[in-house]
N, CA, C, O and the ligand as a Tripos MOL2 file, in Angstrom:
@<TRIPOS>MOLECULE
protein
  317   315    80     0     0
PROTEIN
NO_CHARGES

@<TRIPOS>ATOM
      1 N         -12.5950   29.9100  124.3930 N.3       1 MET1
      2 CA        -12.6740   28.5030  124.0150 C.3       1 MET1
      3 C         -14.1260   27.9470  124.1140 C.2       1 MET1
      4 O         -14.5410   27.7510  125.2560 O.2       1 MET1
      5 N         -14.8720   27.6950  123.1720 N.am      2 GLY2
      6 CA        -16.1110   27.0290  123.3450 C.3       2 GLY2
      7 C         -16.1370   25.5790  123.9270 C.2       2 GLY2
      8 O         -15.2030   24.8030  123.7280 O.2       2 GLY2
      9 N         -17.1060   25.2880  124.5620 N.am      3 THR3
     10 CA        -17.0710   23.9970  125.0860 C.3       3 THR3
     11 C         -17.3810   22.9650  123.9170 C.2       3 THR3
     12 O         -16.9200   21.8290  124.0290 O.2       3 THR3
     13 N         -18.0670   23.2700  122.9040 N.am      4 ASN4
     14 CA        -18.2530   22.4650  121.8510 C.3       4 ASN4
     15 C         -16.9370   22.0640  121.1380 C.2       4 ASN4
     16 O         -16.7340   20.9070  120.7700 O.2       4 ASN4
     17 N         -16.0110   23.1220  120.9540 N.am      5 LYS5
     18 CA        -14.8840   22.9290  120.3950 C.3       5 LYS5
     19 C         -13.9730   21.8870  121.1170 C.2       5 LYS5
     20 O         -13.3170   21.0320  120.5230 O.2       5 LYS5
     21 N         -14.0110   22.0560  122.4280 N.am      6 ILE6
     22 CA        -13.1450   21.1330  123.2430 C.3       6 ILE6
     23 C         -13.7700   19.7300  123.1590 C.2       6 ILE6
     24 O         -13.0420   18.7430  123.0440 O.2       6 ILE6
     25 N         -15.0910   19.6290  123.2130 N.am      7 GLY7
     26 CA        -15.6430   18.1830  122.9100 C.3       7 GLY7
     27 C         -15.1830   17.6230  121.6940 C.2       7 GLY7
     28 O         -14.8090   16.4510  121.6390 O.2       7 GLY7
     29 N         -15.1860   18.5100  120.5520 N.am      8 LEU8
     30 CA        -14.7170   17.9940  119.2810 C.3       8 LEU8
     31 C         -13.2190   17.4940  119.3680 C.2       8 LEU8
     32 O         -12.8810   16.4040  118.9050 O.2       8 LEU8
     33 N         -12.4060   18.3010  119.9460 N.am      9 LEU9
     34 CA        -10.9830   17.9840  120.0230 C.3       9 LEU9
     35 C         -10.7520   16.7350  120.7080 C.2       9 LEU9
     36 O          -9.9230   15.9200  120.3010 O.2       9 LEU9
     37 N         -11.5130   16.5470  121.8140 N.am     10 LEU10
     38 CA        -11.4820   15.3130  122.6250 C.3      10 LEU10
     39 C         -11.9220   13.9390  121.7070 C.2      10 LEU10
     40 O         -11.2690   12.8950  121.7290 O.2      10 LEU10
     41 N         -13.0510   14.1300  120.9660 N.am     11 GLN11
     42 CA        -13.4230   13.0650  119.9670 C.3      11 GLN11
     43 C         -12.2580   12.8310  119.0560 C.2      11 GLN11
     44 O         -11.8880   11.6720  118.8670 O.2      11 GLN11
     45 N         -11.6180   13.8850  118.4460 N.am     12 GLN12
     46 CA        -10.5600   13.7150  117.4300 C.3      12 GLN12
     47 C          -9.4300   12.9350  118.0840 C.2      12 GLN12
     48 O          -8.7210   12.1710  117.4290 O.2      12 GLN12
     49 N          -9.2830   13.1320  119.3310 N.am     13 LYS13
     50 CA         -8.0600   12.3750  120.0520 C.3      13 LYS13
     51 C          -8.4320   11.0980  120.5370 C.2      13 LYS13
     52 O          -7.6190   10.4090  121.1540 O.2      13 LYS13
     53 N          -9.7470   10.6710  120.2820 N.am     14 GLY14
     54 CA        -10.0520    9.2940  120.7630 C.3      14 GLY14
     55 C         -10.4910    9.3810  122.2560 C.2      14 GLY14
     56 O         -10.6210    8.3030  122.8360 O.2      14 GLY14
     57 N         -10.7030   10.3770  122.8620 N.am     15 ALA15
     58 CA        -11.1470   10.4420  124.2200 C.3      15 ALA15
     59 C         -12.7980   10.2930  124.1770 C.2      15 ALA15
     60 O         -13.6200   11.1850  124.3890 O.2      15 ALA15
     61 N         -13.0260    8.9940  123.8620 N.am     16 THR16
     62 CA        -14.5330    8.7460  123.8020 C.3      16 THR16
     63 C         -14.9640    7.6380  124.5480 C.2      16 THR16
     64 O         -16.0710    7.1370  124.3540 O.2      16 THR16
     65 N         -14.0980    7.1790  125.4690 N.am     17 GLN17
     66 CA        -14.4170    6.0330  126.4180 C.3      17 GLN17
     67 C         -15.4260    6.4800  127.2410 C.2      17 GLN17
     68 O         -15.6500    7.6820  127.3760 O.2      17 GLN17
     69 N         -16.2560    5.3470  127.9820 N.am     18 PRO18
     70 CA        -17.2260    5.8350  128.8690 C.3      18 PRO18
     71 C         -16.6240    6.2860  130.2990 C.2      18 PRO18
     72 O         -15.4140    6.1450  130.4780 O.2      18 PRO18
     73 N         -17.3490    6.7680  131.2120 N.am     19 CYS19
     74 CA        -16.8860    7.2100  132.4480 C.3      19 CYS19
     75 C         -16.0160    6.1090  133.1720 C.2      19 CYS19
     76 O         -16.3690    4.9310  133.1290 O.2      19 CYS19
     77 N         -15.0560    6.4420  133.7310 N.am     20 HIS20
     78 CA        -14.2200    5.5290  134.3350 C.3      20 HIS20
     79 C         -14.8090    5.0960  135.7670 C.2      20 HIS20
     80 O         -14.3620    4.1200  136.3700 O.2      20 HIS20
     81 N         -15.6700    5.7640  136.1780 N.am     21 ARG21
     82 CA        -16.4380    5.4770  137.4900 C.3      21 ARG21
     83 C         -17.6020    4.7940  137.3610 C.2      21 ARG21
     84 O         -17.8290    3.8490  138.1160 O.2      21 ARG21
     85 N         -18.5200    5.1800  136.3700 N.am     22 CYS22
     86 CA        -19.8700    4.5870  136.3640 C.3      22 CYS22
     87 C         -20.1490    3.8720  134.9670 C.2      22 CYS22
     88 O         -21.1780    3.2100  134.8390 O.2      22 CYS22
     89 N         -19.2710    3.9960  133.9560 N.am     23 GLY23
     90 CA        -19.4760    3.3700  132.6320 C.3      23 GLY23
     91 C         -20.4780    3.9200  131.7540 C.2      23 GLY23
     92 O         -20.6730    3.3790  130.6650 O.2      23 GLY23
     93 N         -21.2410    5.0990  132.1630 N.am     24 GLN24
     94 CA        -21.9900    5.7730  131.4150 C.3      24 GLN24
     95 C         -21.3780    6.6720  130.1970 C.2      24 GLN24
     96 O         -20.1760    6.9370  130.2110 O.2      24 GLN24
     97 N         -22.1130    7.0790  129.2770 N.am     25 PHE25
     98 CA        -21.4690    7.8860  128.1580 C.3      25 PHE25
     99 C         -21.6480    9.3150  128.1760 C.2      25 PHE25
    100 O         -20.8360   10.0240  127.5820 O.2      25 PHE25
    101 N         -22.6690    9.8350  128.8210 N.am     26 GLY26
    102 CA        -22.9350   11.3450  128.7530 C.3      26 GLY26
    103 C         -21.9760   12.1340  129.5830 C.2      26 GLY26
    104 O         -21.7630   11.8560  130.7630 O.2      26 GLY26
    105 N         -21.3520   13.2080  128.8990 N.am     27 PHE27
    106 CA        -20.5280   14.0620  129.5810 C.3      27 PHE27
    107 C         -20.8190   15.6380  129.3640 C.2      27 PHE27
    108 O         -21.6100   15.9680  128.4820 O.2      27 PHE27
    109 N         -20.2870   16.4500  130.0340 N.am     28 THR28
    110 CA        -20.4900   17.8450  129.9640 C.3      28 THR28
    111 C         -19.1110   18.5650  130.0610 C.2      28 THR28
    112 O         -18.4980   18.5650  131.1280 O.2      28 THR28
    113 N         -18.6480   19.1490  129.0010 N.am     29 VAL29
    114 CA        -17.4790   19.9890  129.1290 C.3      29 VAL29
    115 C         -17.8110   21.2500  129.9930 C.2      29 VAL29
    116 O         -18.7240   22.0090  129.6690 O.2      29 VAL29
    117 N         -17.0720   21.4380  131.0550 N.am     30 LEU30
    118 CA        -17.3310   22.5400  132.0000 C.3      30 LEU30
    119 C         -16.8350   23.7490  131.3480 C.2      30 LEU30
    120 O         -15.7690   23.7160  130.7320 O.2      30 LEU30
    121 N         -17.5750   24.8770  131.4460 N.am     31 ASN31
    122 CA        -17.2240   26.2100  130.9870 C.3      31 ASN31
    123 C         -16.2610   26.9250  131.8030 C.2      31 ASN31
    124 O         -16.5300   27.3060  132.9420 O.2      31 ASN31
    125 N         -15.0150   27.1340  131.1710 N.am     32 GLY32
    126 CA        -13.8750   27.6250  131.9670 C.3      32 GLY32
    127 C         -12.7610   26.6070  132.2080 C.2      32 GLY32
    128 O         -12.9040   25.4290  131.8810 O.2      32 GLY32
    129 N         -11.8260   27.0000  132.6940 N.am     33 PHE33
    130 CA        -10.6260   26.2240  133.0180 C.3      33 PHE33
    131 C         -10.1680   26.3180  134.5150 C.2      33 PHE33
    132 O         -10.5000   27.3000  135.1790 O.2      33 PHE33
    133 N          -9.4020   25.2990  135.0640 N.am     34 THR34
    134 CA         -8.9220   25.4930  136.2440 C.3      34 THR34
    135 C          -7.2830   25.2770  136.1750 C.2      34 THR34
    136 O          -6.7230   24.8740  135.1560 O.2      34 THR34
    137 N          -6.6540   25.5760  137.3010 N.am     35 ASN35
    138 CA         -5.1730   25.4540  137.1970 C.3      35 ASN35
    139 C          -4.7400   24.3560  138.1720 C.2      35 ASN35
    140 O          -5.3360   24.3760  139.2490 O.2      35 ASN35
    141 N          -3.8290   23.4130  138.0060 N.am     36 PHE36
    142 CA         -3.1090   22.6300  138.8980 C.3      36 PHE36
    143 C          -1.8490   23.3990  139.3080 C.2      36 PHE36
    144 O          -0.9770   23.6300  138.4700 O.2      36 PHE36
    145 N          -1.7470   23.7660  140.4720 N.am     37 ILE37
    146 CA         -0.6340   24.3590  140.9840 C.3      37 ILE37
    147 C           0.4550   23.3760  141.2930 C.2      37 ILE37
    148 O           0.2130   22.4920  142.1150 O.2      37 ILE37
    149 N           1.7560   23.4480  140.6540 N.am     38 LEU38
    150 CA          2.7220   22.4370  141.0020 C.3      38 LEU38
    151 C           3.5460   22.8070  142.1470 C.2      38 LEU38
    152 O           3.9840   23.9400  142.3500 O.2      38 LEU38
    153 N           3.7370   21.7430  142.9110 N.am     39 GLN39
    154 CA          4.4950   21.9490  144.1270 C.3      39 GLN39
    155 C           5.9090   21.2580  144.0040 C.2      39 GLN39
    156 O           6.0430   20.1520  143.4800 O.2      39 GLN39
    157 N           6.9100   21.9610  144.5040 N.am     40 SER40
    158 CA          8.1880   21.3260  144.6520 C.3      40 SER40
    159 C           8.4880   20.5560  145.8280 C.2      40 SER40
    160 O           9.2640   19.6000  145.8220 O.2      40 SER40
    161 N           7.8490   20.9890  146.8650 N.am     41 ASN41
    162 CA          8.0650   20.1620  148.2230 C.3      41 ASN41
    163 C           6.9170   20.8010  149.0310 C.2      41 ASN41
    164 O           6.2650   21.7890  148.6920 O.2      41 ASN41
    165 N           6.7700   20.0230  150.2310 N.am     42 PHE42
    166 CA          5.6840   20.5800  151.2150 C.3      42 PHE42
    167 C           6.3150   21.1420  152.4990 C.2      42 PHE42
    168 O           5.6060   21.5080  153.4360 O.2      42 PHE42
    169 N           7.7450   21.2110  152.5330 N.am     43 ARG43
    170 CA          8.3220   21.6680  153.7840 C.3      43 ARG43
    171 C           8.1270   23.0490  154.0950 C.2      43 ARG43
    172 O           8.1560   23.4720  155.2510 O.2      43 ARG43
    173 N           7.9060   23.8510  152.9600 N.am     44 ASP44
    174 CA          7.7150   25.3790  153.2170 C.3      44 ASP44
    175 C           6.3030   25.7400  153.0940 C.2      44 ASP44
    176 O           5.9930   26.9280  153.0090 O.2      44 ASP44
    177 N           5.3520   24.7450  153.0760 N.am     45 GLY45
    178 CA          3.8630   25.2430  153.0240 C.3      45 GLY45
    179 C           3.5710   25.0290  151.4070 C.2      45 GLY45
    180 O           4.3770   24.5970  150.5840 O.2      45 GLY45
    181 N           2.1970   25.4490  151.1700 N.am     46 VAL46
    182 CA          1.8590   25.2790  149.8810 C.3      46 VAL46
    183 C           2.0770   26.5990  148.9680 C.2      46 VAL46
    184 O           1.4920   27.6460  149.2460 O.2      46 VAL46
    185 N           2.8730   26.4990  147.9620 N.am     47 GLU47
    186 CA          3.2070   27.5190  147.0040 C.3      47 GLU47
    187 C           2.0130   27.7900  146.1340 C.2      47 GLU47
    188 O           1.3210   26.8800  145.6780 O.2      47 GLU47
    189 N           1.7880   29.0820  145.9140 N.am     48 VAL48
    190 CA          0.4760   29.3730  145.1700 C.3      48 VAL48
    191 C           0.9440   30.2680  143.8080 C.2      48 VAL48
    192 O           0.1220   30.5650  142.9410 O.2      48 VAL48
    193 N           2.2280   30.6190  143.7390 N.am     49 GLU49
    194 CA          2.6190   31.5190  142.7130 C.3      49 GLU49
    195 C           3.7550   30.8910  141.7790 C.2      49 GLU49
    196 O           4.3860   31.5430  140.9480 O.2      49 GLU49
    197 N           3.9150   29.5890  142.0260 N.am     50 GLY50
    198 CA          4.8060   28.7810  141.1680 C.3      50 GLY50
    199 C           4.2290   28.4000  139.8690 C.2      50 GLY50
    200 O           3.2840   29.0250  139.3880 O.2      50 GLY50
    201 N           4.8020   27.3400  139.2630 N.am     51 ALA51
    202 CA          4.3100   26.7780  138.0240 C.3      51 ALA51
    203 C           3.0260   26.1590  138.1180 C.2      51 ALA51
    204 O           2.7100   25.6240  139.1810 O.2      51 ALA51
    205 N           2.1590   26.1630  137.0360 N.am     52 SER52
    206 CA          0.9180   25.6380  137.1270 C.3      52 SER52
    207 C           0.5510   25.0860  135.6180 C.2      52 SER52
    208 O           1.0800   25.4880  134.5810 O.2      52 SER52
    209 N          -0.4790   24.0650  135.7220 N.am     53 VAL53
    210 CA         -0.8820   23.5630  134.4000 C.3      53 VAL53
    211 C          -2.3680   23.9580  134.3070 C.2      53 VAL53
    212 O          -3.2160   23.5710  135.1110 O.2      53 VAL53
    213 N          -2.6130   24.7830  133.2280 N.am     54 PRO54
    214 CA         -4.0570   24.7890  133.0900 C.3      54 PRO54
    215 C          -4.8390   23.7620  132.4180 C.2      54 PRO54
    216 O          -4.4890   23.3150  131.3260 O.2      54 PRO54
    217 N          -5.9370   23.3510  133.0570 N.am     55 VAL55
    218 CA         -6.5820   22.1550  132.6710 C.3      55 VAL55
    219 C          -8.0360   22.4820  132.1790 C.2      55 VAL55
    220 O          -8.6210   23.4690  132.6250 O.2      55 VAL55
    221 N          -8.6110   21.6590  131.2690 N.am     56 GLU56
    222 CA        -10.0680   21.8380  130.9850 C.3      56 GLU56
    223 C         -10.5790   20.5750  131.7050 C.2      56 GLU56
    224 O          -9.8890   19.5850  131.9490 O.2      56 GLU56
    225 N         -11.9410   20.7490  132.0290 N.am     57 ASN57
    226 CA        -12.6550   19.5630  132.8090 C.3      57 ASN57
    227 C         -13.9350   19.1900  132.0970 C.2      57 ASN57
    228 O         -14.6290   19.9510  131.4230 O.2      57 ASN57
    229 N         -14.1570   17.8600  132.3490 N.am     58 VAL58
    230 CA        -15.2730   17.3710  131.8930 C.3      58 VAL58
    231 C         -15.9960   16.4230  132.8770 C.2      58 VAL58
    232 O         -15.4410   15.4170  133.3200 O.2      58 VAL58
    233 N         -17.0910   16.7350  133.1600 N.am     59 ALA59
    234 CA        -17.9400   15.9810  134.1360 C.3      59 ALA59
    235 C         -18.9050   15.0660  133.4620 C.2      59 ALA59
    236 O         -19.5240   15.3280  132.4310 O.2      59 ALA59
    237 N         -18.9750   13.7930  134.2620 N.am     60 CYS60
    238 CA        -19.8640   12.8200  133.8280 C.3      60 CYS60
    239 C         -21.2750   13.1940  134.2340 C.2      60 CYS60
    240 O         -21.5230   13.4600  135.4100 O.2      60 CYS60
    241 N         -22.2370   13.2230  133.2630 N.am     61 ASP61
    242 CA        -23.6690   13.5710  133.4960 C.3      61 ASP61
    243 C         -24.3470   12.7080  134.5430 C.2      61 ASP61
    244 O         -25.2230   13.1620  135.2790 O.2      61 ASP61
    245 N         -23.9360   11.4960  134.5930 N.am     62 ASN62
    246 CA        -24.5010   10.4460  135.5130 C.3      62 ASN62
    247 C         -24.0550   10.5690  137.0190 C.2      62 ASN62
    248 O         -24.8370   10.7680  137.9490 O.2      62 ASN62
    249 N         -22.7320   10.4280  137.1300 N.am     63 CYS63
    250 CA        -22.1960   10.2640  138.5400 C.3      63 CYS63
    251 C         -21.3820   11.5420  138.9980 C.2      63 CYS63
    252 O         -21.0120   11.6540  140.1670 O.2      63 CYS63
    253 N         -21.1210   12.4880  138.0510 N.am     64 GLY64
    254 CA        -20.4080   13.7710  138.4610 C.3      64 GLY64
    255 C         -18.9160   13.6110  138.4990 C.2      64 GLY64
    256 O         -18.1800   14.5360  138.8440 O.2      64 GLY64
    257 N         -18.4590   12.3790  138.1260 N.am     65 ALA65
    258 CA        -16.8700   12.2220  138.1290 C.3      65 ALA65
    259 C         -16.2390   13.3580  137.1380 C.2      65 ALA65
    260 O         -16.7340   13.5370  136.0260 O.2      65 ALA65
    261 N         -15.2570   14.0220  137.5440 N.am     66 VAL66
    262 CA        -14.6340   14.9980  136.7490 C.3      66 VAL66
    263 C         -13.3020   14.6540  136.3530 C.2      66 VAL66
    264 O         -12.5220   14.3030  137.2390 O.2      66 VAL66
    265 N         -12.8890   14.7030  135.0750 N.am     67 THR67
    266 CA        -11.6670   14.4230  134.6760 C.3      67 THR67
    267 C         -11.1300   15.5080  133.9940 C.2      67 THR67
    268 O         -11.9250   16.1750  133.3310 O.2      67 THR67
    269 N          -9.8200   15.8740  134.0100 N.am     68 SER68
    270 CA         -9.0750   17.1180  133.6740 C.3      68 SER68
    271 C          -8.0380   16.7640  132.6410 C.2      68 SER68
    272 O          -7.4770   15.6680  132.6340 O.2      68 SER68
    273 N          -7.7800   17.7920  131.7040 N.am     69 ARG69
    274 CA         -6.7840   17.4570  130.7060 C.3      69 ARG69
    275 C          -6.0140   18.6980  130.4200 C.2      69 ARG69
    276 O          -6.6060   19.7750  130.3400 O.2      69 ARG69
    277 N          -4.6860   18.6050  130.2570 N.am     70 ALA70
    278 CA         -3.9170   19.7480  130.2010 C.3      70 ALA70
    279 C          -4.3030   20.6120  128.9270 C.2      70 ALA70
    280 O          -4.3490   20.0410  127.8380 O.2      70 ALA70
    281 N          -4.5640   21.8810  129.0160 N.am     71 VAL71
    282 CA         -5.0670   22.5740  127.9240 C.3      71 VAL71
    283 C          -3.9500   22.7420  126.7640 C.2      71 VAL71
    284 O          -4.3070   22.9180  125.6000 O.2      71 VAL71
    285 N          -2.6340   22.6830  127.1140 N.am     72 GLY72
    286 CA         -1.6470   22.8310  126.1910 C.3      72 GLY72
    287 C          -1.5640   21.5210  125.3680 C.2      72 GLY72
    288 O          -1.1740   21.5880  124.2020 O.2      72 GLY72
    289 N          -1.9130   20.3260  125.9180 N.am     73 ALA73
    290 CA         -1.7980   19.1890  125.1430 C.3      73 ALA73
    291 C          -2.9420   18.9210  124.1640 C.2      73 ALA73
    292 O          -2.9090   17.9710  123.3820 O.2      73 ALA73
    293 N          -4.0210   19.8450  124.2360 N.am     74 LEU74
    294 CA         -5.0210   19.7880  123.3390 C.3      74 LEU74
    295 C          -4.8670   21.0010  122.2940 C.2      74 LEU74
    296 O          -5.7750   21.3270  121.5290 O.2      74 LEU74
    297 N          -3.6910   21.5930  122.3460 N.am     75 GLY75
    298 CA         -3.4270   22.6010  121.3100 C.3      75 GLY75
    299 C          -4.1150   23.7770  121.5610 C.2      75 GLY75
    300 O          -4.1130   24.6330  120.6770 O.2      75 GLY75
    301 N          -4.7670   24.0010  122.7150 N.am     76 LEU76
    302 CA         -5.6040   25.1520  122.9300 C.3      76 LEU76
    303 C          -4.7090   26.2990  123.5040 C.2      76 LEU76
    304 O          -3.7440   25.9910  124.2040 O.2      76 LEU76
    305 N          -4.9780   27.5500  123.2470 N.am     77 LYS77
    306 CA         -4.3480   28.7990  123.8240 C.3      77 LYS77
    307 C          -5.2620   29.4880  124.7430 C.2      77 LYS77
    308 O          -6.4430   29.5040  124.3970 O.2      77 LYS77
    309 N          -4.9700   30.0160  125.7640 N.am     78 LEU78
    310 CA         -5.7820   30.7300  126.7410 C.3      78 LEU78
    311 C          -5.6200   32.2510  126.2940 C.2      78 LEU78
    312 O          -4.5120   32.7830  126.2290 O.2      78 LEU78
    313 N          -6.8030   32.9070  125.9920 N.am     79 ASP79
    314 CA         -6.5500   34.2840  125.5240 C.3      79 ASP79
    315 C          -7.3290   35.1340  126.7400 C.2      79 ASP79
    316 O          -7.3490   36.3650  126.7170 O.2      79 ASP79
    317 ZN        -19.7800    8.6430  135.8310 Zn       80 ZN80
@<TRIPOS>BOND
     1     1     2 1
     2     2     3 1
     3     3     4 2
     4     3     5 am
     5     5     6 1
     6     6     7 1
     7     7     8 2
     8     7     9 am
     9     9    10 1
    10    10    11 1
    11    11    12 2
    12    11    13 am
    13    13    14 1
    14    14    15 1
    15    15    16 2
    16    15    17 am
    17    17    18 1
    18    18    19 1
    19    19    20 2
    20    19    21 am
    21    21    22 1
    22    22    23 1
    23    23    24 2
    24    23    25 am
    25    25    26 1
    26    26    27 1
    27    27    28 2
    28    27    29 am
    29    29    30 1
    30    30    31 1
    31    31    32 2
    32    31    33 am
    33    33    34 1
    34    34    35 1
    35    35    36 2
    36    35    37 am
    37    37    38 1
    38    38    39 1
    39    39    40 2
    40    39    41 am
    41    41    42 1
    42    42    43 1
    43    43    44 2
    44    43    45 am
    45    45    46 1
    46    46    47 1
    47    47    48 2
    48    47    49 am
    49    49    50 1
    50    50    51 1
    51    51    52 2
    52    51    53 am
    53    53    54 1
    54    54    55 1
    55    55    56 2
    56    55    57 am
    57    57    58 1
    58    58    59 1
    59    59    60 2
    60    59    61 am
    61    61    62 1
    62    62    63 1
    63    63    64 2
    64    63    65 am
    65    65    66 1
    66    66    67 1
    67    67    68 2
    68    67    69 am
    69    69    70 1
    70    70    71 1
    71    71    72 2
    72    71    73 am
    73    73    74 1
    74    74    75 1
    75    75    76 2
    76    75    77 am
    77    77    78 1
    78    78    79 1
    79    79    80 2
    80    79    81 am
    81    81    82 1
    82    82    83 1
    83    83    84 2
    84    83    85 am
    85    85    86 1
    86    86    87 1
    87    87    88 2
    88    87    89 am
    89    89    90 1
    90    90    91 1
    91    91    92 2
    92    91    93 am
    93    93    94 1
    94    94    95 1
    95    95    96 2
    96    95    97 am
    97    97    98 1
    98    98    99 1
    99    99   100 2
   100    99   101 am
   101   101   102 1
   102   102   103 1
   103   103   104 2
   104   103   105 am
   105   105   106 1
   106   106   107 1
   107   107   108 2
   108   107   109 am
   109   109   110 1
   110   110   111 1
   111   111   112 2
   112   111   113 am
   113   113   114 1
   114   114   115 1
   115   115   116 2
   116   115   117 am
   117   117   118 1
   118   118   119 1
   119   119   120 2
   120   119   121 am
   121   121   122 1
   122   122   123 1
   123   123   124 2
   124   123   125 am
   125   125   126 1
   126   126   127 1
   127   127   128 2
   128   127   129 am
   129   129   130 1
   130   130   131 1
   131   131   132 2
   132   131   133 am
   133   133   134 1
   134   134   135 1
   135   135   136 2
   136   135   137 am
   137   137   138 1
   138   138   139 1
   139   139   140 2
   140   139   141 am
   141   141   142 1
   142   142   143 1
   143   143   144 2
   144   143   145 am
   145   145   146 1
   146   146   147 1
   147   147   148 2
   148   147   149 am
   149   149   150 1
   150   150   151 1
   151   151   152 2
   152   151   153 am
   153   153   154 1
   154   154   155 1
   155   155   156 2
   156   155   157 am
   157   157   158 1
   158   158   159 1
   159   159   160 2
   160   159   161 am
   161   161   162 1
   162   162   163 1
   163   163   164 2
   164   163   165 am
   165   165   166 1
   166   166   167 1
   167   167   168 2
   168   167   169 am
   169   169   170 1
   170   170   171 1
   171   171   172 2
   172   171   173 am
   173   173   174 1
   174   174   175 1
   175   175   176 2
   176   175   177 am
   177   177   178 1
   178   178   179 1
   179   179   180 2
   180   179   181 am
   181   181   182 1
   182   182   183 1
   183   183   184 2
   184   183   185 am
   185   185   186 1
   186   186   187 1
   187   187   188 2
   188   187   189 am
   189   189   190 1
   190   190   191 1
   191   191   192 2
   192   191   193 am
   193   193   194 1
   194   194   195 1
   195   195   196 2
   196   195   197 am
   197   197   198 1
   198   198   199 1
   199   199   200 2
   200   199   201 am
   201   201   202 1
   202   202   203 1
   203   203   204 2
   204   203   205 am
   205   205   206 1
   206   206   207 1
   207   207   208 2
   208   207   209 am
   209   209   210 1
   210   210   211 1
   211   211   212 2
   212   211   213 am
   213   213   214 1
   214   214   215 1
   215   215   216 2
   216   215   217 am
   217   217   218 1
   218   218   219 1
   219   219   220 2
   220   219   221 am
   221   221   222 1
   222   222   223 1
   223   223   224 2
   224   223   225 am
   225   225   226 1
   226   226   227 1
   227   227   228 2
   228   227   229 am
   229   229   230 1
   230   230   231 1
   231   231   232 2
   232   231   233 am
   233   233   234 1
   234   234   235 1
   235   235   236 2
   236   235   237 am
   237   237   238 1
   238   238   239 1
   239   239   240 2
   240   239   241 am
   241   241   242 1
   242   242   243 1
   243   243   244 2
   244   243   245 am
   245   245   246 1
   246   246   247 1
   247   247   248 2
   248   247   249 am
   249   249   250 1
   250   250   251 1
   251   251   252 2
   252   251   253 am
   253   253   254 1
   254   254   255 1
   255   255   256 2
   256   255   257 am
   257   257   258 1
   258   258   259 1
   259   259   260 2
   260   259   261 am
   261   261   262 1
   262   262   263 1
   263   263   264 2
   264   263   265 am
   265   265   266 1
   266   266   267 1
   267   267   268 2
   268   267   269 am
   269   269   270 1
   270   270   271 1
   271   271   272 2
   272   271   273 am
   273   273   274 1
   274   274   275 1
   275   275   276 2
   276   275   277 am
   277   277   278 1
   278   278   279 1
   279   279   280 2
   280   279   281 am
   281   281   282 1
   282   282   283 1
   283   283   284 2
   284   283   285 am
   285   285   286 1
   286   286   287 1
   287   287   288 2
   288   287   289 am
   289   289   290 1
   290   290   291 1
   291   291   292 2
   292   291   293 am
   293   293   294 1
   294   294   295 1
   295   295   296 2
   296   295   297 am
   297   297   298 1
   298   298   299 1
   299   299   300 2
   300   299   301 am
   301   301   302 1
   302   302   303 1
   303   303   304 2
   304   303   305 am
   305   305   306 1
   306   306   307 1
   307   307   308 2
   308   307   309 am
   309   309   310 1
   310   310   311 1
   311   311   312 2
   312   311   313 am
   313   313   314 1
   314   314   315 1
   315   315   316 2
@<TRIPOS>SUBSTRUCTURE
     1 MET1         2 RESIDUE 1 A MET
     2 GLY2         6 RESIDUE 1 A GLY
     3 THR3        10 RESIDUE 1 A THR
     4 ASN4        14 RESIDUE 1 A ASN
     5 LYS5        18 RESIDUE 1 A LYS
     6 ILE6        22 RESIDUE 1 A ILE
     7 GLY7        26 RESIDUE 1 A GLY
     8 LEU8        30 RESIDUE 1 A LEU
     9 LEU9        34 RESIDUE 1 A LEU
    10 LEU10       38 RESIDUE 1 A LEU
    11 GLN11       42 RESIDUE 1 A GLN
    12 GLN12       46 RESIDUE 1 A GLN
    13 LYS13       50 RESIDUE 1 A LYS
    14 GLY14       54 RESIDUE 1 A GLY
    15 ALA15       58 RESIDUE 1 A ALA
    16 THR16       62 RESIDUE 1 A THR
    17 GLN17       66 RESIDUE 1 A GLN
    18 PRO18       70 RESIDUE 1 A PRO
    19 CYS19       74 RESIDUE 1 A CYS
    20 HIS20       78 RESIDUE 1 A HIS
    21 ARG21       82 RESIDUE 1 A ARG
    22 CYS22       86 RESIDUE 1 A CYS
    23 GLY23       90 RESIDUE 1 A GLY
    24 GLN24       94 RESIDUE 1 A GLN
    25 PHE25       98 RESIDUE 1 A PHE
    26 GLY26      102 RESIDUE 1 A GLY
    27 PHE27      106 RESIDUE 1 A PHE
    28 THR28      110 RESIDUE 1 A THR
    29 VAL29      114 RESIDUE 1 A VAL
    30 LEU30      118 RESIDUE 1 A LEU
    31 ASN31      122 RESIDUE 1 A ASN
    32 GLY32      126 RESIDUE 1 A GLY
    33 PHE33      130 RESIDUE 1 A PHE
    34 THR34      134 RESIDUE 1 A THR
    35 ASN35      138 RESIDUE 1 A ASN
    36 PHE36      142 RESIDUE 1 A PHE
    37 ILE37      146 RESIDUE 1 A ILE
    38 LEU38      150 RESIDUE 1 A LEU
    39 GLN39      154 RESIDUE 1 A GLN
    40 SER40      158 RESIDUE 1 A SER
    41 ASN41      162 RESIDUE 1 A ASN
    42 PHE42      166 RESIDUE 1 A PHE
    43 ARG43      170 RESIDUE 1 A ARG
    44 ASP44      174 RESIDUE 1 A ASP
    45 GLY45      178 RESIDUE 1 A GLY
    46 VAL46      182 RESIDUE 1 A VAL
    47 GLU47      186 RESIDUE 1 A GLU
    48 VAL48      190 RESIDUE 1 A VAL
    49 GLU49      194 RESIDUE 1 A GLU
    50 GLY50      198 RESIDUE 1 A GLY
    51 ALA51      202 RESIDUE 1 A ALA
    52 SER52      206 RESIDUE 1 A SER
    53 VAL53      210 RESIDUE 1 A VAL
    54 PRO54      214 RESIDUE 1 A PRO
    55 VAL55      218 RESIDUE 1 A VAL
    56 GLU56      222 RESIDUE 1 A GLU
    57 ASN57      226 RESIDUE 1 A ASN
    58 VAL58      230 RESIDUE 1 A VAL
    59 ALA59      234 RESIDUE 1 A ALA
    60 CYS60      238 RESIDUE 1 A CYS
    61 ASP61      242 RESIDUE 1 A ASP
    62 ASN62      246 RESIDUE 1 A ASN
    63 CYS63      250 RESIDUE 1 A CYS
    64 GLY64      254 RESIDUE 1 A GLY
    65 ALA65      258 RESIDUE 1 A ALA
    66 VAL66      262 RESIDUE 1 A VAL
    67 THR67      266 RESIDUE 1 A THR
    68 SER68      270 RESIDUE 1 A SER
    69 ARG69      274 RESIDUE 1 A ARG
    70 ALA70      278 RESIDUE 1 A ALA
    71 VAL71      282 RESIDUE 1 A VAL
    72 GLY72      286 RESIDUE 1 A GLY
    73 ALA73      290 RESIDUE 1 A ALA
    74 LEU74      294 RESIDUE 1 A LEU
    75 GLY75      298 RESIDUE 1 A GLY
    76 LEU76      302 RESIDUE 1 A LEU
    77 LYS77      306 RESIDUE 1 A LYS
    78 LEU78      310 RESIDUE 1 A LEU
    79 ASP79      314 RESIDUE 1 A ASP
    80 ZN80       317 GROUP 0 **** ****
């Protein structure tokens, strides 16, 4: 999945507001995705093989704040 396509998808969904931290408008879609690993409790330590949510990340070009969005909600498939 190219970063340009992700940027276009975000525009189409109206995700065009300025940075929530500094108010600037320049962003970079990071190449690659990360996983949010879901935890059911913390009594047994951190589970690493359970359910997870793959997310794409966008970094503010000014302050570096990173925001993440679920890949599935954008209609993207990981190949
Ligand atoms: Zn910022």
